N, C-alpha and C positions, 0 to 999 in steps of 0.2 A: 501492499499501499506501498505508497505517492506520501509526503508533506502536505496537502492542498485534503486528500480524503481525507488523512486523519484529521485533522484540526476536524473538518462535518460531516466526521464522525461522533467525534469525545463532542465539540456540540450539538450535533442532532441528540443526536444518546444521555447531555441533556439537560435538552428543555429552554435550552438560550436562543435569543433572533440574534441576526443574522446582528442587526440593528446594534443591539448589545455590547458589542465582541466590536463593531464600527467602532461603536460615542466610544469604547475602551481607549482603541484604536489613535483614535484623535482622524475619525477618516467618513467619509457618507456610506454606508450600506453597499449604492455602487460599485464603490472602492474597494469594498472587506469581500464584496461576491466574488469582483473577476480573480481578488487572489485565489479565497477558499475550492472557487471553478479551480483552475493554471493555470489561466491566463498571464494573470505575474503571479510573482515572487517574492514568497514569506523575507523579511528583510532579517539579517539575524536583533537586531533588538526590537523586535516586533514577538520575536519570537517568545520574551521570560514576561509580553505584557502578556500574549497569546494565554502563556500558562496562568495570570493572576480573573482574568477573567474569566475560564473558563476552565477554573477550584482544582489542578490538576500539574503535572511538575514535568518539567520543561523534555524528560528522561521518554514521558507517555509518551510527547508533543513528533521527537524525534523518530516512537519506535523501537526506541530500545529494554530487549529485554532482560536478566536477572542471567547465568546462570548460576544454577551453585553447584558448590562440588564440595562436598567430604572433605572434614580439616581433624580429623584425628589426633591429626598430633601435635596443635592447638591446645593449651586449655581456656575453658571459655565458649564451651559448643563445641559440634562434632558440625556445622555451618558457613559456611563463610558466603561470601554472594561478590560475581565478579561479574562489572556491569562492561561491554563493550559499542563503543561510541560509533554511531553513523559513521563512515567516509563524507558525508555532503556535512556535519556536521564537527571535522574537520576541517573544513574545504571553508566553512564559513569566522573559520577563527582565523586562521594560517592571513585568508586574507584582511580582515576584518586586523589585524597585526602589518599589514606589510603596508593597507594605509592610514597606522597610524605611525611607520618611519616614515609614511612621504611626505605629511603634514608635519612633525614639526619639522624636517628637514627644509622647509617648505619654511612652514619660523619659524624658521636658523638665519639661513638667508635672507626672509626679510628685516632681520635684527641690521645684520651684517656682520 
């Protein structure tokens, strides 16, 4: 399931209107509808707001599934969790880091 499909699914399961989520994101319902249909991609900074608006974890929005494994050799319990991070989330994170570095360079150049 793609990101926009998961967002729509979660929103519908929680019976939250597009208008309500759009309001939280500071956009019109039609702008939000284009994101939810996959016509326009969600921005990384919108995911955190979506998480709050949909009352869900970011990991659920990205479709992360915890892998449970036996942890017999450690004290404190028999199970542990390993969260796999989707490649798309890593790509968006790296893109934001690159944008930050470019902005810092631009500002340093302006200061002389």
